[in-house]
C-alpha positions, 0 to 999 in steps of 0.5 A: 390415290388414284387421279379421277379424270373429268370430261366436259363437253361443248357442242359446236355450233354452225356444225354441230359436232362434239368438242371434249376437254379431258382433265384430271382432279387436283390439276388444270391442265387438259386435253382438247379432243376434236376442236371444230369450228367454234372458237368463241364457245371452246374458248368460253368454255375453257375460260367456264371451267378455268382449264389450261390447256395441255395438248390437242387430239384429234379422232380423224381430219374432218373439218368438224374435229380440226376446224379451230386447231389453229386458233387454239395455237395461237392462244396457247403457243407450244401445245402439241396437236396429235393426228394419225398420219392416214388422214393428213390429206383429209386434214388439208382438204377440210375447206373442200368438206366444209363447203360441201357442208355449206358450212361458210368458214376458212379452216387454216391446216396446221401440220401436227406436232404428234403423228399416230402412226400404224395400227395401236399406239400411244399419245403421251402428252404431260401426265396425260397417257392415251392409246389409240387404234385405228378404225377406218371407215368414216375415214382413213385415218379414224381413230380410237382414242382411249384414256382410262374408262373413257373411249373418244371415239370420233365419228366411229359410233353414235349412241344414236344413229351411223356415222356415214354420210357417203362422203369421199374417202368413206367406205361403208364395208370398211366402217362397218368392219371396223364397229364390229372390231370395236364392239369385240375389242373393248369393255361393253362398260366403257362410256364412249363420247362420240363426235355427235349427240351424246355420250353412252355405255358401249354396251348400251349402244349396242343394244339400243341403237336400232339404227347401227344394228340395221347397219351391222346386219345389213347384206 
């Protein structure tokens, strides 16, 4: 019998990004995806769902997706952390971006244990085999992480709205191209778990996200 994946979500306070916990039935092991700036809430969710973190994967290097890595690695020694190489510089600049967002936090930079490279590949952590695909635009190293029928999209695509903020390093033309490629690459029945807001199937998002469609169609 195939294992059944489960996804739990925490919305970080202070700056409302999503942190996800990817698990499999019959096991307490989980992958933490995009730990934000709310360690207390993330830690409480781990305890509430009786989870055992075995790794951390970040879709990209912005502060609201890497903020709690240092604290988590102190609490769970030895768990590996994965980030694409194109966002290493961005992760080092997390405090600069947190300051732009007027967030009074200090984020400790942690060097990734697993560095994703190239256009696509696989991240293996314990029993979890996750595929990644590079979709730059929101950041140079923005990736979509796929596991079974789940797509963790970071800030590439939202159920509502568009992930373009005119922050340094963002590229509107590249983001538009990446979203179009995403839509052409993946099955529209896959569930997208975005970095902000609620989840939704890829096809539903394309049909119902009016702001996204305006963004894609503008000259």
